[in-house]
C-alpha positions as CSV (number, residue, x, y, z in Angstrom):
1,X,-1.9,56.9,9.8
2,X,1.0,55.2,11.6
3,X,-1.2,52.1,12.1
4,X,-2.2,52.0,8.5
5,X,1.4,52.3,7.4
6,X,2.5,49.4,9.6
7,X,-0.4,47.3,8.3
8,X,0.7,47.9,4.7
9,X,4.3,47.1,5.7
10,X,3.1,43.8,7.2
11,X,1.2,42.9,4.1
12,X,4.1,43.7,1.9
13,X,6.5,41.5,3.9
14,X,3.9,38.7,3.9
15,X,3.6,39.1,0.1
16,X,7.3,39.1,-0.5
17,X,7.7,35.9,1.7
18,X,5.0,34.1,-0.4
19,X,6.6,35.2,-3.6
20,X,10.0,33.7,-2.7
21,X,10.9,30.8,-5.1
22,X,11.0,28.3,-2.3
23,X,7.5,29.2,-1.1
24,X,6.2,29.0,-4.6
25,X,7.5,25.5,-5.1
26,X,5.9,24.6,-1.7
27,X,2.5,26.1,-2.7
28,X,2.5,24.1,-5.9
29,X,3.0,20.9,-4.0
30,X,0.5,22.1,-1.4
31,X,-2.2,22.2,-4.1
32,X,-1.1,18.8,-5.3
33,X,-1.6,17.3,-1.9
34,X,-5.0,18.8,-1.6
35,X,-5.9,17.2,-5.0
36,X,-4.7,13.8,-4.0
37,X,-6.2,13.8,-0.5
38,X,-9.5,15.6,-1.3
39,X,-10.4,14.8,-4.8
40,X,-8.6,11.7,-6.1
41,X,-10.6,9.2,-3.8
42,X,-13.9,10.4,-5.0
43,X,-13.3,10.3,-8.8
44,X,-15.6,7.7,-10.2
45,X,-15.6,8.3,-14.0
46,X,-18.4,9.0,-16.4
47,X,-21.2,7.0,-17.9
48,X,-21.4,3.3,-17.1
49,X,-19.0,3.2,-14.2
50,X,-18.2,-0.4,-13.4
51,X,-15.0,-1.6,-11.7
52,X,-12.7,-1.5,-14.8
53,X,-14.0,1.8,-15.9
54,X,-13.5,3.3,-12.4
55,X,-9.8,2.1,-12.2
56,X,-9.3,3.4,-15.8
57,X,-10.6,6.8,-14.9
58,X,-8.6,7.0,-11.7
59,X,-5.5,6.1,-13.8
60,X,-6.1,9.0,-16.1
61,X,-6.8,11.3,-13.2
62,X,-3.6,10.1,-11.4
63,X,-1.4,10.8,-14.5
64,X,-3.4,14.0,-15.2
65,X,-2.8,15.4,-11.8
66,X,0.9,14.5,-11.9
67,X,1.4,15.9,-15.4
68,X,-0.2,19.2,-14.2
69,X,1.8,19.8,-11.1
70,X,5.1,18.5,-12.6
71,X,4.6,20.8,-15.5
72,X,4.1,23.7,-13.1
73,X,6.9,22.8,-10.8
74,X,9.4,22.0,-13.6
75,X,8.4,25.2,-15.5
76,X,8.8,27.3,-12.5
77,X,12.2,25.7,-11.5
78,X,13.4,26.4,-15.1
79,X,12.2,30.0,-14.9
80,X,14.1,30.3,-11.6
81,X,17.3,28.9,-13.2
82,X,17.0,31.4,-16.0
83,X,16.5,34.1,-13.6
84,X,19.2,32.9,-11.3
85,X,16.9,32.6,-8.4
86,X,17.9,30.2,-5.6
87,X,15.6,27.3,-4.7
88,X,16.7,24.8,-1.9
89,X,16.4,21.1,-3.0
90,X,18.4,19.0,-0.5
91,X,18.8,15.4,-1.9
92,X,19.1,12.7,0.7
93,X,19.8,9.0,0.8
94,X,16.2,8.0,0.4
95,X,16.0,9.9,-3.0
96,X,18.8,7.5,-4.1
97,X,17.0,4.5,-2.8
98,X,13.8,5.5,-4.6
99,X,15.7,6.0,-7.9
100,X,17.4,2.6,-7.3
101,X,14.1,1.0,-6.9
102,X,12.9,2.5,-10.2
103,X,16.1,1.4,-12.0
104,X,15.6,-2.2,-10.5
105,X,12.2,-2.1,-12.0
106,X,13.5,-1.1,-15.4
107,X,16.1,-3.7,-15.5
108,X,13.8,-6.4,-14.4
109,X,11.3,-5.3,-17.1
110,X,13.9,-5.5,-19.7
111,X,14.4,-9.2,-19.1
112,X,10.8,-10.2,-18.4
113,X,8.7,-12.6,-20.5
114,X,6.5,-9.7,-21.7
115,X,8.6,-6.6,-22.0
116,X,5.9,-4.4,-23.3
117,X,3.4,-5.3,-20.5
118,X,6.2,-4.8,-17.8
119,X,6.8,-1.3,-19.1
120,X,3.4,0.0,-20.0
121,X,0.6,-2.5,-18.7
122,X,-2.7,-0.7,-17.9
123,X,-4.8,-3.4,-16.5
124,X,-7.5,-2.8,-14.0
125,X,-6.4,-5.8,-11.9
126,X,-2.7,-5.1,-12.2
127,X,-1.2,-1.6,-12.3
128,X,2.4,-2.4,-11.4
129,X,4.2,-1.7,-14.6
130,X,7.3,0.5,-14.8
131,X,5.0,3.4,-16.0
132,X,3.1,3.4,-12.6
133,X,6.3,2.8,-10.6
134,X,7.9,5.8,-12.2
135,X,4.9,8.0,-11.3
136,X,5.1,6.9,-7.7
137,X,8.8,7.5,-7.5
138,X,8.5,11.0,-9.0
139,X,5.7,11.8,-6.8
140,X,7.7,10.6,-3.7
141,X,10.7,12.6,-4.7
142,X,8.8,15.9,-5.5
143,X,6.8,15.7,-2.3
144,X,9.8,14.9,-0.1
145,X,11.7,17.8,-1.6
146,X,8.9,20.6,-1.3
147,X,6.0,19.1,0.5
148,X,4.8,20.0,4.0
149,X,1.9,18.2,5.4
150,X,-0.7,20.7,6.8
151,X,-4.0,20.4,8.8
152,X,-6.0,21.4,5.7
153,X,-4.6,18.3,3.9
154,X,-5.9,16.0,6.6
155,X,-9.3,17.9,6.6
156,X,-9.5,17.4,2.9
157,X,-8.9,13.7,3.4
158,X,-11.7,13.8,6.0
159,X,-14.2,15.3,3.4
160,X,-13.3,12.7,0.8
161,X,-13.5,9.9,3.3
162,X,-16.9,10.8,4.7
163,X,-18.4,11.2,1.1
164,X,-17.0,7.9,0.2
165,X,-18.4,6.5,3.4
166,X,-21.9,7.7,2.7
167,X,-21.9,6.2,-0.8
168,X,-20.7,2.9,0.8
169,X,-23.4,2.9,3.3
170,X,-25.9,3.4,0.5
171,X,-24.4,0.4,-1.3
172,X,-24.5,-1.7,1.9
173,X,-28.2,-0.7,2.3
174,X,-28.8,-2.4,-1.1
175,X,-28.7,0.6,-3.5
176,X,-26.5,0.9,-6.6
177,X,-25.8,4.8,-6.8
178,X,-22.4,4.3,-8.7
179,X,-23.8,1.6,-11.1
180,X,-21.0,-0.6,-9.8
181,X,-23.1,-3.8,-10.0
182,X,-25.0,-5.3,-12.9
183,X,-28.5,-4.0,-13.3
184,X,-30.8,-5.4,-10.7
185,X,-28.0,-6.6,-8.4
186,X,-26.4,-5.1,-5.2
187,X,-23.4,-5.6,-3.0
188,X,-24.7,-8.8,-1.5
189,X,-24.8,-10.7,-4.9
190,X,-21.0,-10.6,-4.7
191,X,-19.2,-13.9,-5.6
192,X,-22.5,-15.5,-6.8
193,X,-24.0,-13.3,-9.5
194,X,-20.7,-11.6,-10.3
195,X,-17.2,-12.6,-9.6
196,X,-15.9,-10.0,-7.1
197,X,-17.0,-7.5,-4.5
198,X,-17.2,-3.8,-5.2
199,X,-17.8,-1.1,-2.7
200,X,-17.3,2.7,-2.3
201,X,-15.5,5.0,-4.8
202,X,-12.4,2.8,-5.1
203,X,-13.9,-0.3,-6.6
204,X,-12.8,-3.6,-5.1
205,X,-13.8,-4.0,-1.5
206,X,-10.3,-4.9,-0.6
207,X,-8.9,-1.8,-2.2
208,X,-11.4,0.2,-0.2
209,X,-10.2,-1.5,3.0
210,X,-6.5,-0.5,2.1
211,X,-7.7,3.1,1.9
212,X,-9.8,3.0,5.1
213,X,-6.8,1.5,7.0
214,X,-4.9,4.6,5.9
215,X,-7.6,7.2,6.5
216,X,-9.1,5.9,9.7
217,X,-5.9,6.1,11.8
218,X,-4.9,9.3,10.2
219,X,-8.2,11.1,10.8
220,X,-8.8,9.7,14.3
221,X,-5.2,10.4,15.6
222,X,-5.2,13.9,14.3
223,X,-8.6,14.6,15.7
224,X,-7.6,13.6,19.1
225,X,-4.1,15.2,19.1
226,X,-5.0,18.4,17.4
227,X,-5.3,21.7,19.4
228,X,-8.2,22.9,17.3
229,X,-11.5,21.7,18.7
230,X,-13.0,21.7,15.2
231,X,-10.8,18.9,14.3
232,X,-12.7,16.7,16.6
233,X,-15.3,16.5,13.7
234,X,-12.8,14.4,11.9
235,X,-13.9,11.5,14.3
236,X,-17.1,11.5,12.3
237,X,-15.6,10.2,9.0
238,X,-13.3,8.0,11.0
239,X,-16.1,6.3,12.8
240,X,-18.3,6.1,9.7
241,X,-15.4,4.5,7.8
242,X,-14.8,2.1,10.6
243,X,-18.5,1.1,10.5
244,X,-18.1,0.6,6.6
245,X,-15.0,-1.5,7.2
246,X,-16.8,-4.0,9.6
247,X,-20.0,-4.1,7.6
248,X,-18.2,-5.0,4.5
249,X,-16.7,-8.0,6.3
250,X,-13.2,-7.6,4.9
251,X,-10.9,-9.5,7.3
252,X,-7.8,-7.9,5.9
253,X,-9.1,-4.4,6.9
254,X,-9.9,-5.6,10.4
255,X,-6.4,-7.0,10.7
256,X,-5.0,-3.6,9.4
257,X,-6.9,-1.6,12.1
258,X,-6.1,-4.1,14.8
259,X,-2.4,-4.0,13.8
260,X,-2.4,-0.1,13.8
261,X,-3.8,-0.2,17.4
262,X,-1.1,-2.6,18.5
263,X,1.9,-1.0,16.7
264,X,0.9,2.7,16.7
265,X,-0.9,3.2,20.0
266,X,2.3,3.5,22.1
267,X,3.6,6.0,19.6
268,X,0.7,8.3,19.4
269,X,0.1,8.6,23.1
270,X,1.8,11.9,24.3
271,X,2.7,11.0,27.9
272,X,5.9,9.0,28.0
273,X,4.6,7.1,31.1
274,X,1.3,6.1,29.4
275,X,3.1,5.3,26.2
276,X,5.3,2.8,27.9
277,X,2.3,1.2,29.7
278,X,0.4,1.0,26.4
279,X,3.3,-0.7,24.8
280,X,3.5,-3.3,27.5
281,X,-0.3,-3.8,27.3
282,X,-0.1,-4.1,23.6
283,X,2.6,-6.8,23.8
284,X,0.7,-8.7,26.5
285,X,-2.6,-8.5,24.5
286,X,-0.8,-9.8,21.3
287,X,0.6,-12.7,23.2
288,X,-2.8,-13.5,24.8
289,X,-4.5,-13.2,21.4
290,X,-2.1,-15.5,19.8
291,X,-2.8,-18.1,22.4
292,X,-6.5,-17.7,22.2
293,X,-6.4,-18.0,18.4
294,X,-4.2,-21.1,18.7
295,X,-6.9,-22.8,20.9
296,X,-9.9,-21.4,19.0
297,X,-12.7,-24.0,19.0
298,X,-14.5,-22.8,15.9
299,X,-14.7,-24.7,12.6
300,X,-15.1,-21.9,10.1
301,X,-14.3,-18.2,9.6
302,X,-11.1,-16.1,9.9
303,X,-10.2,-17.2,13.4
304,X,-10.5,-20.8,12.5
305,X,-8.2,-20.3,9.5
306,X,-5.7,-18.4,11.6
307,X,-5.8,-21.2,14.2
308,X,-5.2,-23.9,11.6
309,X,-2.2,-22.0,10.2
310,X,-0.8,-21.6,13.7
311,X,-1.1,-25.5,13.9
312,X,0.7,-25.8,10.6
313,X,-2.2,-26.6,8.4
314,X,-2.7,-24.6,5.3
315,X,-5.4,-24.8,2.6
316,X,-5.3,-22.9,-0.6
317,X,-8.8,-21.5,0.1
318,X,-7.8,-19.9,3.4
319,X,-7.9,-16.1,3.5
320,X,-10.4,-16.0,0.5
321,X,-8.0,-18.0,-1.6
322,X,-4.9,-15.9,-0.7
323,X,-3.0,-19.0,0.5
324,X,-3.4,-20.6,-3.0
325,X,-2.4,-17.3,-4.6
326,X,0.7,-16.9,-2.4
327,X,1.7,-20.5,-3.2
328,X,1.7,-19.6,-6.9
329,X,3.5,-16.4,-6.2
330,X,6.3,-18.3,-4.3
331,X,6.8,-20.8,-7.0
332,X,7.4,-17.8,-9.4
333,X,9.8,-16.1,-6.9
334,X,12.1,-19.0,-6.5
335,X,12.5,-19.3,-10.2
336,X,14.0,-15.9,-10.5
337,X,14.9,-14.3,-7.1
338,X,17.6,-12.0,-8.3
339,X,15.9,-10.1,-11.1
340,X,12.3,-11.0,-10.5
341,X,10.0,-11.8,-13.4
342,X,9.3,-8.2,-14.4
343,X,6.9,-5.5,-13.1
344,X,3.1,-6.6,-13.3
345,X,4.3,-10.4,-13.8
346,X,1.2,-11.6,-11.9
347,X,-0.7,-10.9,-15.2
348,X,1.1,-13.9,-16.8
349,X,2.4,-16.0,-13.8
350,X,-0.7,-16.1,-11.6
351,X,-3.7,-18.1,-12.8
352,X,-6.1,-19.1,-10.1
353,X,-9.6,-20.3,-11.1
354,X,-12.5,-22.0,-9.2
355,X,-10.6,-22.4,-6.1
356,X,-13.7,-21.9,-3.8
357,X,-16.2,-24.5,-4.9
358,X,-18.2,-24.0,-1.7
359,X,-19.6,-20.6,-3.2
360,X,-19.5,-21.8,-6.9
361,X,-17.1,-19.0,-7.3
362,X,-15.3,-18.5,-10.6
363,X,-12.3,-16.1,-10.4
364,X,-9.3,-15.1,-12.4
365,X,-6.6,-13.7,-10.2
366,X,-3.8,-11.8,-11.8
367,X,-2.2,-10.1,-8.7
368,X,-0.2,-11.3,-5.7
369,X,-2.5,-9.9,-3.1
370,X,0.4,-9.2,-1.0
371,X,2.5,-6.0,-1.9
372,X,5.7,-7.4,-0.4
373,X,5.4,-10.7,-2.2
374,X,4.3,-8.9,-5.3
375,X,7.6,-6.8,-5.4
376,X,9.6,-9.8,-4.7
377,X,7.9,-11.6,-7.6
378,X,8.3,-8.6,-9.9
379,X,11.7,-7.2,-9.0
380,X,13.5,-9.9,-7.0
381,X,15.4,-9.3,-3.8
382,X,17.0,-5.9,-4.8
383,X,13.5,-4.4,-5.6
384,X,12.0,-5.6,-2.3
385,X,15.1,-4.4,-0.4
386,X,14.8,-0.9,-1.7
387,X,11.0,-0.8,-0.8
388,X,11.7,-2.0,2.7
389,X,14.5,0.4,3.2
390,X,12.2,3.3,2.3
391,X,9.5,2.0,4.7
392,X,12.1,1.6,7.4
393,X,13.3,5.2,6.9
394,X,9.6,6.4,7.0
395,X,9.1,4.5,10.2
396,X,12.3,6.0,11.8
397,X,11.2,9.6,10.7
398,X,7.8,8.9,12.3
399,X,9.3,7.9,15.6
400,X,11.7,10.8,15.7
401,X,9.0,13.3,15.1
402,X,6.3,11.7,17.3
403,X,5.7,15.0,19.1
404,X,4.3,16.7,16.0
405,X,0.5,16.1,15.6
406,X,0.5,16.0,11.8
407,X,3.4,13.7,11.5
408,X,2.2,11.3,14.2
409,X,-1.2,11.1,12.5
410,X,0.3,10.5,9.0
411,X,2.6,7.8,10.4
412,X,-0.4,6.1,12.1
413,X,-2.2,6.0,8.8
414,X,0.8,4.5,7.1
415,X,1.2,1.9,9.8
416,X,-2.4,0.7,9.2
417,X,-1.8,0.7,5.5
418,X,1.4,-1.3,5.6
419,X,-0.1,-4.0,7.8
420,X,-3.0,-4.3,5.5
421,X,-0.5,-4.4,2.6
422,X,0.2,-8.0,3.5
423,X,-3.3,-8.6,1.7
424,X,-3.5,-5.6,-0.6
425,X,-3.6,-5.8,-4.4
426,X,-1.5,-2.6,-4.7
427,X,-3.1,-0.8,-7.6
428,X,-3.2,2.8,-8.6
429,X,-6.4,3.7,-6.7
430,X,-4.6,3.4,-3.3
431,X,-0.7,3.0,-3.9
432,X,-0.3,6.8,-4.3
433,X,-1.2,7.3,-0.6
434,X,1.6,5.2,0.6
435,X,4.2,6.9,-1.7
436,X,3.1,10.3,-0.9
437,X,2.9,9.5,2.8
438,X,6.4,8.2,2.9
439,X,7.7,11.2,0.9
440,X,6.1,13.6,3.6
441,X,7.6,11.6,6.5
442,X,11.0,11.3,5.1
443,X,10.9,14.9,3.7
444,X,10.8,16.0,7.4
445,X,14.6,15.5,7.4
446,X,15.1,18.2,4.8
């Protein structure tokens, strides 16, 4: 009888704890994180998928998920206010920076060449309008106030990553399970029979690389740092995704993973002694690598292009035409460095066509293909400064909490993503992972 009474008392205390207003808010955000990490990467739409349809469906899903969780959270907070229940929401400096970033976007959009597009544009190749920026900032603030990263969120990311990886392997084997390619074609007809390269459940192969640069480090680091042996299984989606990344031959993704190893390895190693040694080794290997690239004897490929640029020789076709894209972006930046040209300005400022004649390739580029240059072009120096300040704060929080397995794994994923961001097209299919990740890291200070 006494044992049953104590058991009922424990259940009652457990229920009371989880019925506290603060816990309810955290549970709402917890479900939101599960949806983003576990379901959002896999959404592919209905009917004739295709790239544009896929981005369109993910856009609907992104705004739908946000509308649902914000309605639940906002409604509950309103109910708490009516009932005079206390909910702790500690606002910090980074919330002000995020709001400043949004305000800069609004001001820049108000003076852009195409005000309507800057505020509401919904193009598959460019989803950087104020509407999207507002959704990212709101998600960032909500997650940083009430979100707590848990093991189940990374496990959900592992499930979505391995399913996406299996579909990618099927596409790399010549199949078309998602109807991403025109009838009778496959992944290897890219740039010849159609004008881009599509792979996985995120569409563009470069976008997939950005996601993998986030998921591979996150899964691998947590699998190796977790005290739960079952989490070692997360190495399976990490290794599968690594294989997809190399088989897809996306140089930007390889740079992101290599950069993660150089930047994050000294942070993720627990032992201070070995962490210091890893840091020294990474610096030494970086210097040796630059020297090797400088004297690279090859006449084609990524290493040849990198070597040429170290010698001061730049061609517009380097980096799969990115040098040519960035030259146009820079010309747009110097025209309006203070306010920028308006969110999504790449849609009317960048026009790159038939730049790679070797492959008889016709392209119509409408994006900076570099998130940092893109924000500088869109919102000027103030917008980029706010963005970099948030990133700097997230990195500082990562270093301060490096002893926590979940935090160090998430920070490792963001490190890989931010390095790949120098080549990323920054659209709605992947950008939420950065903003939510930063919100979770910075929210550790609350």
